[in-house]
C-alpha positions as CSV (number, residue, x, y, z in Angstrom):
1,M,-6.5,-13.9,12.2
2,A,-5.9,-11.1,9.6
3,G,-4.0,-8.0,10.6
4,A,-5.5,-4.6,10.8
5,P,-6.2,-2.8,7.5
6,Q,-3.3,-0.6,6.4
7,P,-3.7,2.9,5.0
8,T,-2.9,3.4,1.3
9,A,-2.2,6.4,-0.8
10,A,-5.1,7.7,-2.8
11,D,-4.7,9.0,-6.4
12,L,-6.6,12.2,-5.9
13,D,-5.8,13.5,-9.4
14,A,-7.4,10.4,-10.9
15,L,-10.4,10.8,-8.7
16,W,-10.9,14.4,-9.7
17,R,-10.6,13.4,-13.3
18,Q,-13.2,10.7,-13.0
19,L,-15.5,13.0,-11.2
20,G,-15.1,15.6,-13.9
21,V,-13.4,18.3,-11.8
22,S,-10.6,20.0,-13.7
23,A,-8.4,22.9,-12.5
24,E,-8.7,25.9,-14.7
25,G,-6.8,29.1,-13.8
26,E,-8.0,30.2,-10.3
27,G,-11.1,28.0,-10.5
28,V,-12.4,24.7,-11.6
29,R,-14.3,23.4,-14.6
30,L,-17.0,20.7,-14.2
31,L,-17.0,18.2,-17.1
32,D,-20.4,16.5,-17.5
33,D,-19.0,13.7,-19.7
34,A,-16.7,12.3,-17.0
35,P,-17.3,8.7,-15.9
36,L,-18.4,9.7,-12.4
37,A,-20.1,13.0,-13.2
38,A,-23.4,11.7,-12.0
39,V,-21.8,11.0,-8.6
40,R,-20.4,14.5,-8.5
41,K,-23.8,15.9,-9.4
42,A,-25.5,13.9,-6.7
43,I,-23.0,15.0,-4.1
44,T,-23.3,18.7,-5.0
45,A,-27.1,18.8,-5.7
46,N,-29.1,21.4,-3.9
47,D,-31.9,19.2,-2.7
48,S,-34.2,21.1,-0.3
49,N,-36.1,17.9,0.5
50,R,-33.1,16.4,2.4
51,G,-33.5,18.8,5.3
52,S,-30.7,20.0,7.5
53,P,-28.1,17.6,9.1
54,T,-28.6,16.7,12.7
């Protein structure tokens, strides 16, 4: 039997880069040409058809 999964460190800087989120001064810049920009856009979309969470 396999052991329990072990936690691993996440490379958050790489994740932000792939999502197209770049620190700029006191804010952030969103880069639409990033590899995962479509994922970021889907996460942050204002979709009124989704309804409110339960």
